[in-house]
ROMAR-490702 format. One record per residue: residue number from 1; residue in three letters; x, y, z of N, C-alpha, C in turn. Coordinates in steps of 0.1 Angstrom, whole numbers, plus 5000, padded with zeros to 4 digits. Layout:
N
+-----+------+------+------+------+-------+-------+-------+------+------+------+
:  nr : rest : n.xx : n.yy : n.zz : ca.xx : ca.yy : ca.zz : c.xx : c.yy : c.zz :
+-----+------+------+------+------+-------+-------+-------+------+------+------+
: NUM :  ala :    X :    Y :    Z :     X :     Y :     Z :    X :    Y :    Z :
...
+-----+------+------+------+------+-------+-------+-------+------+------+------+
***
This chain:
186
+-----+------+------+------+------+-------+-------+-------+------+------+------+
:  nr : rest : n.xx : n.yy : n.zz : ca.xx : ca.yy : ca.zz : c.xx : c.yy : c.zz :
+-----+------+------+------+------+-------+-------+-------+------+------+------+
:   1 :  met : 5159 : 4188 : 0862 :  5168 :  4190 :  0853 : 5175 : 4177 : 0848 :
:   2 :  ser : 5175 : 4175 : 0835 :  5181 :  4162 :  0830 : 5196 : 4165 : 0827 :
:   3 :  his : 5202 : 4154 : 0831 :  5217 :  4154 :  0827 : 5220 : 4142 : 0822 :
:   4 :  gly : 5231 : 4142 : 0811 :  5236 :  4131 :  0804 : 5224 : 4126 : 0795 :
:   5 :  leu : 5226 : 4113 : 0791 :  5215 :  4109 :  0782 : 5202 : 4108 : 0788 :
:   6 :  asp : 5191 : 4112 : 0783 :  5179 :  4112 :  0788 : 5171 : 4099 : 0783 :
:   7 :  leu : 5168 : 4091 : 0793 :  5162 :  4078 :  0788 : 5146 : 4079 : 0791 :
:   8 :  gly : 5141 : 4092 : 0791 :  5127 :  4094 :  0793 : 5120 : 4093 : 0780 :
:   9 :  his : 5115 : 4106 : 0775 :  5107 :  4107 :  0763 : 5116 : 4105 : 0752 :
:  10 :  gly : 5112 : 4097 : 0742 :  5119 :  4097 :  0730 : 5133 : 4087 : 0730 :
:  11 :  ala : 5134 : 4081 : 0741 :  5146 :  4072 :  0743 : 5147 : 4061 : 0734 :
:  12 :  gln : 5136 : 4055 : 0731 :  5134 :  4044 :  0720 : 5140 : 4048 : 0707 :
:  13 :  ala : 5135 : 4059 : 0703 :  5141 :  4065 :  0689 : 5156 : 4068 : 0691 :
:  14 :  arg : 5161 : 4074 : 0701 :  5175 :  4077 :  0702 : 5183 : 4063 : 0704 :
:  15 :  ala : 5178 : 4054 : 0712 :  5185 :  4040 :  0713 : 5186 : 4034 : 0700 :
:  16 :  glu : 5176 : 4035 : 0691 :  5177 :  4029 :  0678 : 5185 : 4036 : 0669 :
:  17 :  ala : 5185 : 4050 : 0670 :  5193 :  4058 :  0661 : 5209 : 4057 : 0665 :
:  18 :  thr : 5211 : 4053 : 0677 :  5225 :  4051 :  0682 : 5230 : 4036 : 0680 :
:  19 :  his : 5222 : 4029 : 0674 :  5225 :  4015 :  0671 : 5227 : 4006 : 0684 :
:  20 :  ala : 5219 : 4010 : 0693 :  5219 :  4002 :  0706 : 5216 : 3987 : 0705 :
:  21 :  pro : 5222 : 3979 : 0712 :  5219 :  3965 :  0711 : 5203 : 3962 : 0713 :
:  22 :  pro : 5198 : 3954 : 0704 :  5182 :  3951 :  0707 : 5178 : 3947 : 0721 :
:  23 :  leu : 5187 : 3940 : 0728 :  5184 :  3937 :  0742 : 5182 : 3950 : 0750 :
:  24 :  leu : 5191 : 3959 : 0749 :  5190 :  3971 :  0757 : 5178 : 3979 : 0753 :
:  25 :  val : 5175 : 3980 : 0740 :  5162 :  3987 :  0737 : 5150 : 3979 : 0741 :
:  26 :  ala : 5150 : 3967 : 0740 :  5137 :  3959 :  0746 : 5137 : 3961 : 0760 :
:  27 :  ala : 5148 : 3960 : 0769 :  5148 :  3962 :  0783 : 5143 : 3974 : 0786 :
:  28 :  his : 5148 : 3986 : 0779 :  5143 :  3999 :  0782 : 5127 : 4000 : 0780 :
:  29 :  gly : 5124 : 3995 : 0768 :  5109 :  3997 :  0765 : 5101 : 3989 : 0775 :
:  30 :  leu : 5105 : 3977 : 0780 :  5097 :  3969 :  0789 : 5097 : 3977 : 0803 :
:  31 :  leu : 5109 : 3981 : 0807 :  5108 :  3990 :  0819 : 5101 : 4001 : 0819 :
:  32 :  arg : 5100 : 4007 : 0807 :  5092 :  4020 :  0807 : 5078 : 4017 : 0808 :
:  33 :  arg : 5073 : 4006 : 0801 :  5059 :  4002 :  0803 : 5056 : 3998 : 0818 :
:  34 :  ala : 5065 : 3990 : 0823 :  5062 :  3986 :  0838 : 5063 : 3998 : 0847 :
:  35 :  asn : 5070 : 4007 : 0844 :  5070 :  4021 :  0853 : 5058 : 4027 : 0853 :
:  36 :  arg : 5054 : 4028 : 0840 :  5039 :  4035 :  0839 : 5029 : 4028 : 0846 :
:  37 :  leu : 5029 : 4014 : 0845 :  5019 :  4007 :  0853 : 5020 : 4008 : 0868 :
:  38 :  ile : 5034 : 4007 : 0871 :  5035 :  4009 :  0886 : 5031 : 4024 : 0891 :
:  39 :  leu : 5033 : 4032 : 0883 :  5029 :  4047 :  0886 : 5014 : 4048 : 0887 :
:  40 :  ala : 5006 : 4041 : 0879 :  4993 :  4042 :  0880 : 4988 : 4034 : 0893 :
:  41 :  leu : 4994 : 4023 : 0895 :  4990 :  4015 :  0908 : 4995 : 4023 : 0921 :
:  42 :  gly : 5006 : 4031 : 0919 :  5011 :  4037 :  0931 : 5002 : 4048 : 0934 :
:  43 :  ser : 4997 : 4055 : 0924 :  4986 :  4066 :  0925 : 4975 : 4061 : 0933 :
:  44 :  ile : 4970 : 4048 : 0929 :  4959 :  4043 :  0937 : 4961 : 4039 : 0951 :
:  45 :  ala : 4974 : 4034 : 0953 :  4978 :  4031 :  0966 : 4979 : 4043 : 0976 :
:  46 :  leu : 4985 : 4055 : 0970 :  4984 :  4067 :  0978 : 4970 : 4072 : 0982 :
:  47 :  val : 4961 : 4071 : 0973 :  4947 :  4073 :  0976 : 4941 : 4065 : 0986 :
:  48 :  ala : 4945 : 4052 : 0985 :  4940 :  4041 :  0994 : 4946 : 4044 : 1009 :
:  49 :  ala : 4958 : 4047 : 1009 :  4964 :  4050 :  1021 : 4957 : 4063 : 1027 :
:  50 :  ser : 4954 : 4073 : 1019 :  4948 :  4084 :  1026 : 4933 : 4081 : 1031 :
:  51 :  leu : 4927 : 4073 : 1022 :  4912 :  4068 :  1027 : 4913 : 4060 : 1039 :
:  52 :  ile : 4925 : 4051 : 1041 :  4925 :  4043 :  1053 : 4926 : 4052 : 1066 :
:  53 :  leu : 4936 : 4062 : 1063 :  4940 :  4070 :  1075 : 4928 : 4080 : 1078 :
:  54 :  ser : 4921 : 4084 : 1068 :  4908 :  4092 :  1071 : 4898 : 4084 : 1078 :
:  55 :  tyr : 4896 : 4071 : 1073 :  4886 :  4063 :  1080 : 4888 : 4061 : 1095 :
:  56 :  ser : 4903 : 4059 : 1097 :  4906 :  4057 :  1111 : 4903 : 4069 : 1119 :
:  57 :  val : 4905 : 4081 : 1114 :  4903 :  4093 :  1123 : 4887 : 4093 : 1124 :
:  58 :  val : 4879 : 4092 : 1114 :  4866 :  4094 :  1116 : 4860 : 4083 : 1125 :
:  59 :  ser : 4865 : 4070 : 1123 :  4860 :  4060 :  1133 : 4863 : 4063 : 1147 :
:  60 :  arg : 4875 : 4068 : 1149 :  4877 :  4070 :  1164 : 4870 : 4082 : 1168 :
:  61 :  phe : 4869 : 4092 : 1161 :  4863 :  4104 :  1165 : 4849 : 4103 : 1168 :
:  62 :  phe : 4841 : 4098 : 1158 :  4827 :  4098 :  1157 : 4822 : 4085 : 1165 :
:  63 :  phe : 4828 : 4075 : 1164 :  4823 :  4061 :  1169 : 4831 : 4056 : 1180 :
:  64 :  his : 4840 : 4063 : 1184 :  4850 :  4059 :  1194 : 4854 : 4044 : 1193 :
:  65 :  ala : 4857 : 4041 : 1180 :  4860 :  4026 :  1176 : 4874 : 4027 : 1169 :
:  66 :  pro : 4884 : 4024 : 1178 :  4897 :  4026 :  1172 : 4900 : 4013 : 1163 :
:  67 :  thr : 4907 : 4016 : 1153 :  4912 :  4005 :  1144 : 4925 : 4001 : 1146 :
:  68 :  tyr : 4928 : 3988 : 1145 :  4943 :  3984 :  1149 : 4951 : 3981 : 1137 :
:  69 :  trp : 4947 : 3982 : 1124 :  4952 :  3977 :  1113 : 4957 : 3988 : 1103 :
:  70 :  gln : 4951 : 4002 : 1106 :  4953 :  4012 :  1097 : 4968 : 4016 : 1095 :
:  71 :  asp : 4976 : 4018 : 1106 :  4989 :  4023 :  1106 : 4997 : 4014 : 1097 :
:  72 :  glu : 4996 : 4000 : 1099 :  5004 :  3993 :  1091 : 5000 : 3991 : 1077 :
:  73 :  ala : 4988 : 3992 : 1075 :  4983 :  3990 :  1060 : 4987 : 4002 : 1053 :
:  74 :  ser : 4986 : 4015 : 1059 :  4990 :  4027 :  1052 : 5004 : 4028 : 1051 :
:  75 :  val : 5012 : 4023 : 1061 :  5028 :  4023 :  1059 : 5031 : 4013 : 1048 :
:  76 :  phe : 5025 : 4001 : 1048 :  5029 :  3993 :  1038 : 5026 : 3998 : 1024 :
:  77 :  leu : 5015 : 4004 : 1022 :  5012 :  4011 :  1009 : 5021 : 4022 : 1005 :
:  78 :  leu : 5027 : 4030 : 1016 :  5035 :  4041 :  1014 : 5049 : 4036 : 1011 :
:  79 :  val : 5053 : 4025 : 1016 :  5065 :  4018 :  1014 : 5066 : 4013 : 1000 :
:  80 :  gly : 5054 : 4007 : 0996 :  5053 :  4002 :  0982 : 5054 : 4013 : 0973 :
:  81 :  val : 5047 : 4024 : 0974 :  5046 :  4036 :  0964 : 5062 : 4041 : 0965 :
:  82 :  thr : 5068 : 4042 : 0976 :  5081 :  4049 :  0976 : 5091 : 4041 : 0969 :
:  83 :  phe : 5092 : 4028 : 0971 :  5102 :  4020 :  0965 : 5099 : 4015 : 0951 :
:  84 :  met : 5086 : 4013 : 0948 :  5081 :  4008 :  0935 : 5084 : 4019 : 0924 :
:  85 :  thr : 5081 : 4032 : 0928 :  5082 :  4042 :  0917 : 5096 : 4049 : 0916 :
:  86 :  ala : 5104 : 4044 : 0924 :  5118 :  4050 :  0924 : 5123 : 4048 : 0908 :
:  87 :  ala : 5122 : 4039 : 0902 :  5128 :  4036 :  0888 : 5122 : 4046 : 0879 :
:  88 :  phe : 5108 : 4049 : 0881 :  5102 :  4058 :  0872 : 5108 : 4073 : 0875 :
:  89 :  val : 5110 : 4075 : 0886 :  5116 :  4088 :  0890 : 5131 : 4090 : 0885 :
:  90 :  gln : 5137 : 4079 : 0885 :  5152 :  4079 :  0879 : 5151 : 4079 : 0865 :
:  91 :  ser : 5141 : 4073 : 0858 :  5140 :  4074 :  0844 : 5138 : 4089 : 0839 :
:  92 :  gln : 5132 : 4097 : 0848 :  5130 :  4111 :  0846 : 5141 : 4120 : 0850 :
:  93 :  arg : 5152 : 4113 : 0857 :  5162 :  4121 :  0863 : 5157 : 4129 : 0873 :
:  94 :  gly : 5146 : 4124 : 0881 :  5140 :  4133 :  0890 : 5144 : 4131 : 0903 :
:  95 :  his : 5153 : 4123 : 0907 :  5159 :  4123 :  0921 : 5167 : 4133 : 0924 :
:  96 :  val : 5168 : 4138 : 0936 :  5176 :  4149 :  0941 : 5189 : 4149 : 0937 :
:  97 :  ala : 5195 : 4160 : 0930 :  5209 :  4160 :  0927 : 5214 : 4174 : 0930 :
:  98 :  ile : 5226 : 4175 : 0932 :  5234 :  4187 :  0935 : 5239 : 4192 : 0921 :
:  99 :  asp : 5234 : 4202 : 0917 :  5237 :  4208 :  0903 : 5249 : 4218 : 0903 :
: 100 :  ala : 5255 : 4220 : 0915 :  5264 :  4231 :  0914 : 5276 : 4228 : 0906 :
: 101 :  leu : 5281 : 4217 : 0905 :  5292 :  4214 :  0896 : 5288 : 4212 : 0881 :
: 102 :  ala : 5276 : 4208 : 0880 :  5271 :  4206 :  0865 : 5272 : 4219 : 0858 :
: 103 :  his : 5270 : 4230 : 0864 :  5270 :  4243 :  0856 : 5284 : 4250 : 0856 :
: 104 :  met : 5293 : 4244 : 0864 :  5308 :  4248 :  0863 : 5316 : 4241 : 0855 :
: 105 :  leu : 5313 : 4229 : 0852 :  5323 :  4219 :  0844 : 5320 : 4221 : 0831 :
: 106 :  pro : 5331 : 4219 : 0823 :  5329 :  4218 :  0807 : 5320 : 4207 : 0805 :
: 107 :  pro : 5313 : 4206 : 0792 :  5304 :  4195 :  0790 : 5309 : 4182 : 0790 :
: 108 :  gly : 5321 : 4180 : 0785 :  5328 :  4167 :  0784 : 5330 : 4163 : 0798 :
: 109 :  leu : 5335 : 4170 : 0806 :  5339 :  4166 :  0821 : 5325 : 4164 : 0828 :
: 110 :  asn : 5315 : 4172 : 0826 :  5303 :  4170 :  0832 : 5297 : 4156 : 0829 :
: 111 :  arg : 5298 : 4151 : 0816 :  5293 :  4138 :  0812 : 5301 : 4127 : 0819 :
: 112 :  val : 5314 : 4129 : 0822 :  5321 :  4120 :  0829 : 5316 : 4120 : 0844 :
: 113 :  arg : 5315 : 4131 : 0850 :  5309 :  4132 :  0863 : 5295 : 4125 : 0865 :
: 114 :  gln : 5287 : 4127 : 0855 :  5274 :  4121 :  0855 : 5275 : 4106 : 0853 :
: 115 :  phe : 5283 : 4101 : 0846 :  5286 :  4086 :  0844 : 5291 : 4081 : 0856 :
: 116 :  val : 5301 : 4087 : 0863 :  5306 :  4081 :  0876 : 5295 : 4082 : 0887 :
: 117 :  val : 5287 : 4092 : 0887 :  5276 :  4092 :  0897 : 5267 : 4081 : 0894 :
: 118 :  asp : 5263 : 4079 : 0882 :  5254 :  4067 :  0878 : 5261 : 4055 : 0881 :
: 119 :  leu : 5274 : 4053 : 0879 :  5279 :  4040 :  0883 : 5279 : 4037 : 0898 :
: 120 :  phe : 5283 : 4049 : 0906 :  5282 :  4046 :  0921 : 5268 : 4043 : 0926 :
: 121 :  ser : 5258 : 4051 : 0919 :  5244 :  4050 :  0923 : 5240 : 4035 : 0920 :
: 122 :  phe : 5244 : 4029 : 0909 :  5240 :  4016 :  0905 : 5246 : 4006 : 0916 :
: 123 :  ala : 5259 : 4008 : 0919 :  5266 :  3999 :  0929 : 5258 : 3999 : 0943 :
: 124 :  phe : 5254 : 4012 : 0947 :  5246 :  4013 :  0959 : 5234 : 4006 : 0959 :
: 125 :  cys : 5226 : 4009 : 0948 :  5213 :  4003 :  0947 : 5214 : 3988 : 0945 :
: 126 :  ala : 5223 : 3983 : 0938 :  5225 :  3968 :  0936 : 5227 : 3963 : 0950 :
: 127 :  phe : 5236 : 3968 : 0958 :  5239 :  3964 :  0971 : 5227 : 3963 : 0980 :
: 128 :  phe : 5219 : 3975 : 0979 :  5206 :  3976 :  0986 : 5195 : 3966 : 0982 :
: 129 :  thr : 5196 : 3963 : 0970 :  5187 :  3952 :  0965 : 5190 : 3939 : 0971 :
: 130 :  trp : 5202 : 3935 : 0970 :  5208 :  3922 :  0976 : 5205 : 3921 : 0991 :
: 131 :  lys : 5208 : 3933 : 0999 :  5204 :  3933 :  1013 : 5188 : 3932 : 1016 :
: 132 :  ser : 5181 : 3939 : 1007 :  5166 :  3938 :  1008 : 5161 : 3924 : 1006 :
: 133 :  phe : 5168 : 3917 : 0995 :  5164 :  3903 :  0993 : 5167 : 3895 : 1004 :
: 134 :  thr : 5178 : 3896 : 1011 :  5181 :  3888 :  1023 : 5172 : 3891 : 1034 :
: 135 :  leu : 5167 : 3903 : 1037 :  5157 :  3906 :  1047 : 5143 : 3898 : 1043 :
: 136 :  trp : 5141 : 3901 : 1030 :  5128 :  3893 :  1025 : 5128 : 3879 : 1028 :
: 137 :  his : 5139 : 3873 : 1024 :  5141 :  3857 :  1024 : 5141 : 3853 : 1039 :
: 138 :  glu : 5147 : 3861 : 1047 :  5147 :  3857 :  1062 : 5132 : 3859 : 1068 :
: 139 :  ala : 5126 : 3869 : 1063 :  5112 :  3871 :  1069 : 5102 : 3860 : 1063 :
: 140 :  trp : 5106 : 3857 : 1051 :  5096 :  3846 :  1045 : 5098 : 3833 : 1050 :
: 141 :  val : 5111 : 3828 : 1052 :  5115 :  3815 :  1057 : 5111 : 3814 : 1072 :
: 142 :  asp : 5114 : 3825 : 1080 :  5111 :  3824 :  1094 : 5096 : 3828 : 1098 :
: 143 :  gly : 5088 : 3832 : 1088 :  5074 :  3836 :  1091 : 5073 : 3848 : 1099 :
: 144 :  gln : 5083 : 3858 : 1097 :  5082 :  3869 :  1106 : 5071 : 3879 : 1103 :
: 145 :  val : 5065 : 3883 : 1114 :  5053 :  3892 :  1114 : 5055 : 3905 : 1122 :
: 146 :  thr : 5048 : 3915 : 1121 :  5049 :  3926 :  1128 : 5045 : 3924 : 1142 :
: 147 :  ser : 5048 : 3933 : 1150 :  5045 :  3931 :  1166 : 5031 : 3936 : 1169 :
: 148 :  ser : 5023 : 3939 : 1159 :  5010 :  3945 :  1162 : 4999 : 3933 : 1165 :
: 149 :  thr : 4987 : 3937 : 1170 :  4977 :  3928 :  1169 : 4974 : 3921 : 1156 :
: 150 :  trp : 4974 : 3929 : 1146 :  4970 :  3924 :  1132 : 4981 : 3915 : 1127 :
: 151 :  ala : 4994 : 3918 : 1129 :  5005 :  3910 :  1126 : 5006 : 3905 : 1113 :
: 152 :  pro : 5007 : 3915 : 1103 :  5008 :  3911 :  1088 : 5023 : 3906 : 1087 :
: 153 :  pro : 5026 : 3899 : 1078 :  5039 :  3894 :  1074 : 5049 : 3904 : 1070 :
: 154 :  leu : 5060 : 3904 : 1075 :  5071 :  3915 :  1072 : 5076 : 3911 : 1058 :
: 155 :  ser : 5074 : 3899 : 1052 :  5078 :  3895 :  1038 : 5072 : 3906 : 1028 :
: 156 :  ile : 5060 : 3911 : 1032 :  5054 :  3921 :  1022 : 5062 : 3933 : 1021 :
: 157 :  pro : 5063 : 3941 : 1031 :  5072 :  3953 :  1028 : 5086 : 3949 : 1024 :
: 158 :  tyr : 5092 : 3940 : 1029 :  5107 :  3936 :  1024 : 5106 : 3932 : 1008 :
: 159 :  gly : 5095 : 3924 : 1005 :  5094 :  3921 :  0991 : 5092 : 3932 : 0982 :
: 160 :  val : 5084 : 3942 : 0986 :  5082 :  3953 :  0978 : 5095 : 3962 : 0977 :
: 161 :  met : 5101 : 3962 : 0988 :  5114 :  3970 :  0989 : 5124 : 3964 : 0979 :
: 162 :  thr : 5125 : 3950 : 0979 :  5134 :  3943 :  0970 : 5130 : 3945 : 0956 :
: 163 :  ala : 5118 : 3944 : 0951 :  5114 :  3946 :  0939 : 5116 : 3961 : 0934 :
: 164 :  gly : 5112 : 3969 : 0943 :  5115 :  3984 :  0938 : 5130 : 3988 : 0937 :
: 165 :  met : 5138 : 3982 : 0945 :  5152 :  3986 :  0944 : 5158 : 3977 : 0933 :
: 166 :  gly : 5153 : 3966 : 0930 :  5157 :  3958 :  0918 : 5153 : 3966 : 0905 :
: 167 :  leu : 5141 : 3971 : 0905 :  5138 :  3979 :  0892 : 5146 : 3993 : 0892 :
: 168 :  leu : 5149 : 3999 : 0903 :  5156 :  4011 :  0902 : 5172 : 4007 : 0898 :
: 169 :  ser : 5178 : 3996 : 0902 :  5190 :  3991 :  0898 : 5190 : 3989 : 0883 :
: 170 :  leu : 5180 : 3982 : 0879 :  5180 :  3979 :  0864 : 5178 : 3993 : 0856 :
: 171 :  gln : 5170 : 4002 : 0861 :  5169 :  4014 :  0854 : 5183 : 4022 : 0853 :
: 172 :  ile : 5189 : 4022 : 0865 :  5202 :  4029 :  0865 : 5212 : 4020 : 0855 :
: 173 :  leu : 5212 : 4008 : 0855 :  5221 :  4000 :  0847 : 5218 : 4003 : 0832 :
: 174 :  ile : 5207 : 4004 : 0829 :  5202 :  4007 :  0814 : 5208 : 4021 : 0811 :
: 175 :  gln : 5207 : 4031 : 0819 :  5213 :  4044 :  0817 : 5227 : 4043 : 0817 :
: 176 :  val : 5234 : 4036 : 0825 :  5247 :  4035 :  0825 : 5253 : 4028 : 0811 :
: 177 :  leu : 5246 : 4017 : 0806 :  5249 :  4011 :  0795 : 5247 : 4020 : 0783 :
: 178 :  ala : 5236 : 4028 : 0783 :  5233 :  4037 :  0772 : 5243 : 4048 : 0771 :
: 179 :  gly : 5248 : 4053 : 0783 :  5257 :  4062 :  0783 : 5272 : 4058 : 0778 :
: 180 :  leu : 5273 : 4045 : 0780 :  5287 :  4038 :  0775 : 5286 : 4039 : 0760 :
: 181 :  leu : 5274 : 4034 : 0754 :  5272 :  4034 :  0741 : 5273 : 4047 : 0733 :
: 182 :  glu : 5268 : 4057 : 0741 :  5268 :  4071 :  0735 : 5284 : 4075 : 0734 :
: 183 :  arg : 5291 : 4071 : 0744 :  5305 :  4076 :  0745 : 5314 : 4069 : 0734 :
: 184 :  val : 5310 : 4056 : 0732 :  5317 :  4048 :  0723 : 5315 : 4054 : 0708 :
: 185 :  glu : 5302 : 4058 : 0706 :  5299 :  4062 :  0692 : 5304 : 4076 : 0689 :
: 186 :  arg : 5309 : 4085 : 0699 :  5314 :  4098 :  0697 : 5328 : 4097 : 0691 :
+-----+------+------+------+------+-------+-------+-------+------+------+------+
***
């Protein structure tokens, strides 16, 4: 269910119709295209994770040859898909929401509620992005790796987490700014 200003389908036309600043329109368009590319790559990553895990099962069952890399490879792929596609899900207002109040409040008060939720969501996601960045930086500088035999660098999942949360923060910020513009024009 979509609440407030929908920045999904047709948002470009709505943004132009509401005289949104060109920078906001351009940022929204760029993020929309990036989200679609990430969604396609995320789909490929999900298939790759399932193939890796299936290969591992077949390898162990039929050939009694365990693989030592499949768990981390599939987890890294799933972490990437989860974090990198979060901005797309937000653009569709597809994240879990509690709608009990949405149906009981008058429309004007519901718009205020949605704006406040978006504002707090942005603050949380921006903080999460910053903390993810500090984890990535520490892992990168210190050369941290996982504790497995394969030992891939921890900067990979932390970097993907940082990028995904950064995109999600940007998506929410665009929605907050568009909501403010919509309220100013009323």
